[in-house]
N, C-alpha and C positions, 0 to 999 in steps of 0.2 A: 504494500500500500504506500502510495506517495505521500509526502507531507501534506500536500494540499487536500488529498482525498481524506486523510485522517482528520483534518480540520472540518471538512464537509460533513463527515459522519457525526461530529460533535454538534454541528449546526442544524442537522436535518430536522430535528424535532422542534425547532424554534419557528413554528409556522404561524403563531398568532401575532397580531399587530402589537408593536411595542410603542411606548410613548411616555411622555412626562406625566407627572401627577395631574389628576383631573380636577378641574375647578368648574363650578356650576356655570353653564352657559358659555364656556370657553373651550375651544377644541384642544385636544392633545396635539403634539407635533407629529402629525400622521402622514407627512409627505405632501401637505397642501402647498408648501413652498419647496423645500429641498429634501424632505425626508429626514429621518433621524440618522445621525452619523453611524451609530453602531449597526443599525439594520442595513444601511447602505453598504457598509463594509462586508457584512455577512453575505448579503446578496451578491456583491461583486465576486467574492471568493467562490460562491456556489456556481455562478455563471461561468467563470473561468475554468472551473473543474469540469463543467459540462462541455465546454469548448474542447478541452483536452480528452474528452471521452471517458472521464473518470466516474461520472455519474450519469444517470439517464436524463437526457435533455428535456423530455416532456415533463418529467417529475420536477426537475429543477425550475423550469419556467413557471409551472403551476405554483410551486412553493414560494417563489419570489413574488408572483402576482398576489398571493394571499397575505404575504408578509409586508415587505416594503413597497411593492408595486413597481410597475414598469412605466417609463424607463428607469434604470438605476443611475444615480449619480456616483461616478467612480471616485476613487481616492484622488485621482488627477484633477478632479473638478469637471471633467467631460462627462457625457452621458452615454451609457451603454444601452443599445437597442438590440433585440434578438427576436427571432420568430422561427417557427417551423412552417415556413411559407410554401414549401412544395417545389415542384419543378419550375425552372425559370432562372433568370439572372436578376437578383433582387437588389433594390436600393432603398434608402430612407429619403423620402422627399418631403419638404415642408417649408414653413416660413423661413427656416434657417438658411435655405439655399435657393429661395425663390422657386421652389418646387421643381428643380431640375433633377435632383436625385443624387445621393452619395452612395457609391458601391458598397455592398455588404460582403463579408467574407464567409465562405461556406466551410463548415466543419461537420462532415457527415450530413445529417438531415438538418442541422442547425445553421441558420444564417445570423450573422451578428456584425456590429460595427460600433466603434467608439467615436463619438462626435463632440466637438466643442460647440455648445449652444450659448452664445453670449447673452441672449435675452430669453431665458426659458419660460418666463411667466407668460402664459397665454399662447406660447408657440405651438402651432398645429403641425401634425405630420401624418403620413401614411406610408405603408410599404408599397413599392411599385416594381413591376416587371413588365416592360413594354407598355401595352395599353391596359394592363390590369392594375387597379388601385385598390388596396385593402387597408381598412382601418386596423390598427393593432388590436386584436381580439382580447389581449390581456392588459392593455393600457389601464392604469388606475383611473386616470382622468380623461373625460371625453365630452363631446358636444355633438349636436346634429346640424347639418347644413342641407343644402338642396340635393346633395348626392347621397345622403345617409349619415352614418356615424363618422366622426373625425376625431383623431386622438390628440391629446394635449400633453406636452412635456411636463409642465407644471401649471398651476392656476391659483390665483388669489381672488379673481372675480368669481361670481356665482357660476357653478358648473356642476356636471354630473360625475360621479365616481361609481366604481363597481366593486363588489365583494362577493363572497361565497358563503352560503349557509350549508355546512356539510350535512351529509346524511345522518339522521339521528331519530331516535324514538320510532324506528321502523318506517320513517319517511325518507323520500329521496332527497339528495342534495339539490340545491337550486340557486340561481343567481340572485344577488341583492343589488339594487340600483339606488344610489343615494344622491339627492340634490343637496349640494353644499352651498350655503349662502356666502355672500361677499366676505372675504378674509376668514372664512370658516367660523364666523361668530354667530351664535344663535342663542335664543332663550327657550324655544319650544321645539319639540321633536314629535313628528307624526310617523308612526309605523303603519304603512298602507299595504294592502293585499293586491293581488293581480298586477305585480310590478311591471310586467311586459307592456301594459296599457297606459302607464302613468305619464311617461315622458317622450317616448319615441313618436314623432309626428308621422312616421311612415308606416305604422302598423295598419293592417288591412281593415280592422274593425273600428278604427278611430282612436285617437289618443286623448287623454284627459288634459294634456299640455299643463301638467301640474307645476312644472318649473315656472311657466308663465303666470299661472294663477297665484303662486306664492309671491312672485315679484320681489320687492325689497324687504318683505317681512322677515324677521329673524327666525325662520323656521327651517329646521333640518328635516328633510323627508326621506325616510327609509322605505323603499319599495321592495317587497319580497315577492319574487315570481311565484306563480302557481305551477302545478305539475298536472300530469294526466289524472292524478288522484284528487283533483280540486273538489269534486262533489263530496268525497269522503272527508277531506281535511277541513272543509269549511262548514261542516254541519255538526251539531251537538248531539244528535241522536239519529237513529235509522228512520227511514221513511220508505214508502213504497210508491214508485213512479212507474206507471204502465205495467204493474205486476212484478216489477223488479225491486228488491230491497237493496238499499244503498245508504251510505252516509255513516256518521257517528264517530269520526276521528278528530273532532275539534280539540279534545283534551290533549292529544299528542301534538297537534299543530300548535297549541298554545304554549307548550314547553319549548318548541322550536323557536317560536316568536320571542319568548323570554330570552333564549340564548342569543338570538340575533340582536336584541336590544342591548344586552350586556356587551357583546362584541363591538357594537357601534359606539357605545359609551366609552369603551376603552380606546377606540380609534379617534373619536371626535370630541368627546366630553359629555358631561351630564347636563341635561336640560332642566330648566326650572319647572316646566310642564311637559307632560307626555300624553299622547293620544293614539288611539287605534282608529283606522279609517278604511272603509271599503264600500263597494256597491254590490247590490244583489246578494248573492251568497257571501260576498266579502263584507257586506254590511252586517249580515247575520253573525258571521264569525267574529266580527269586532265586538259585538255585544256578548257573544259567548265567551270570549277571552276575558273581557271585563268581569263577567260573572264568575269565571273560574279563578281569577286572580284579583279578588276584591281589594281595593286600596292601593293597587300597584299602578293604576293608570288614572290620569286626571280627567280624561274624556274618552268617550266612544262615539264615533261619527259614522252614521249609516245613511247611504244614499240608495233609495229603492230597495231596502233590505228585504230579503225573503223570510219575513217573520212568521209566515205560516208553516214553515218546515216543521215536521213532527206531527202534522195533522192532514197531510195531503192524501195519503193512502192508508194510514194507520193512526191510531191515537197514541203517539209516543211522547207527547209533551212538547209544547212550543216554547219559544223564548219568552213569550208573554207569561206562561205558567211559571217559569223559573224566576222572573223578576217579581211576579206577584208573591211568590213564596219568600223572597229575600227581603222585600220592603225597601225603604229608602236607604241608599248608600251614598258614598262620597263621590263616585264618578259621575261627572256631568255627561248628559246624554243628548244627542242630536239625531232626529229621524226625519226623513223626507220621502217624497215620492212625486212622480208625475201622475199621469193617468187621471182616473176618476172612478166613480162607482156609487151604487145605491146602498151598499154595505148592509147585507142581511145575513143572519145565521139560520139558513134554511134547514141544515141537518142537525141543529141542536148541540154542536160540539163546543159552543162557547166562542167560536171565532167568526167574526162577521165577514166571511170571505166567499160567500156563495152567490153573489150577484153575477149574472151572466155578462153584464156590461162593465165589470170591474177590470182595471188594468194597472200595470206597474206597481203591484202590491199596495195600492192606495189604501184599501180598507183595513188591511192588517196593521199598517203603520199608523193610521189615524186612531184606531182602537188602542194600539199599544201606547201611543202618546197620552191619550186620555187616561188610560189605566195608570201610567206612571204619575201623572198629575194627582190622581186620586190617592196614590200611595205615599205622597209626601214630597215629591219633586215639585219645584217651583218654576213656573214659566219665566223665561228670560233670565233665570239665575243659574239653574242647573238642568234645565229641560228646554229643548227647542224642537218645534215641528214646522216643516216647510212643505207647502204643496205648490207644485208647478203644474197647473191644470193642463192636461192633455199631453204632457211631455212623455216621449216614448222611453222604453227600457233599453237604453243604449249608451255607449261610451260618449257619444257626441252630446247627448242630453246632460250627462253627469259633468262633462267638461264645462258646460254652460253655467252650471250653478255650484260647482265645487268651491267657488270663492266664498259662498255663504257659510258653510261649516268652518272653513279655514279662518274666516274673519272672526267668527264666534270663538274659536279655539285660541286665536292670537290675543283675544281680549281677556282670557282667563288669567 
């Protein structure tokens, strides 16, 4: 074993983000500017070992992405870029060279280069081979332009970052997408579900444009991607849809969310106020997590939440039942919907969701809000309900009104 490989073996387990001591509302030194010196040094050693073939390149790149993030600031002060880009002759092109491209060196399947970037803050880049332009899939910091995702060397202005929620509690790993405010300074943190739909303006079903909705507010948004098991993970109990029983893993997902929150607090800092937010089943699971973790969240924000889950095909207990049993608690609650309906309980199950003209979960949310008010929540203090008449059950509709719960949360 070479001396460098021996060092790498000692470093391999250090995959969690490192940072300075955390203070409320202030980020740790997480690489928003230049990264932490210790982590940068460890990541540089690991990359150079991968270049020499002493460690697996894919594992090294993933470890660095999860730890200090790409690109690495080398001990020389220059920046190290690397990718498993595939066939071609690859360059790094960006603001640093007026997008002409600087040649990368190939080491087996790994392409890499060390570049001086005089002004790294806000400097954009992509990997290029002939007419192929790829954003760095492992870049810590990124943005979107007319052509899709674009990578950032460093950023102090408001921007997006990525992370990873590893597999845990029997649930699959998934990407975490983070909106970081100007200079990384925030007072409020929102943990939101269906992370794929929150920021990317190019998604097929429409984006919430949540980074635009936050604007200059000091809110850190942590978006957790869903998986193929969304229906199970976002529901608190089983239900029957079309004769098929599904759902009921919200308790496991709640533990994963708690872990993500802890990881993000270690990377960025601890907020004065924290909230859960989602739409449809994401709204349901926001209330489910707040119920499972009482006192741990300052607010739960639900847009068109599927609050009738648990009574669609079976009588398994709805979120209305859980909150009725719990009574008034400290978490502030926001519910809304579009649509409309006459709101009747034709089947006698206690839920006014049987009108044939009802849409967008209007009746369930209206009933839930009134129930919460009757159990001790106070309108405009720790309970809010919004109705957007006729609005459809869609990402575009949620994007149009997400500023309402964000504004309420920012005021807490």
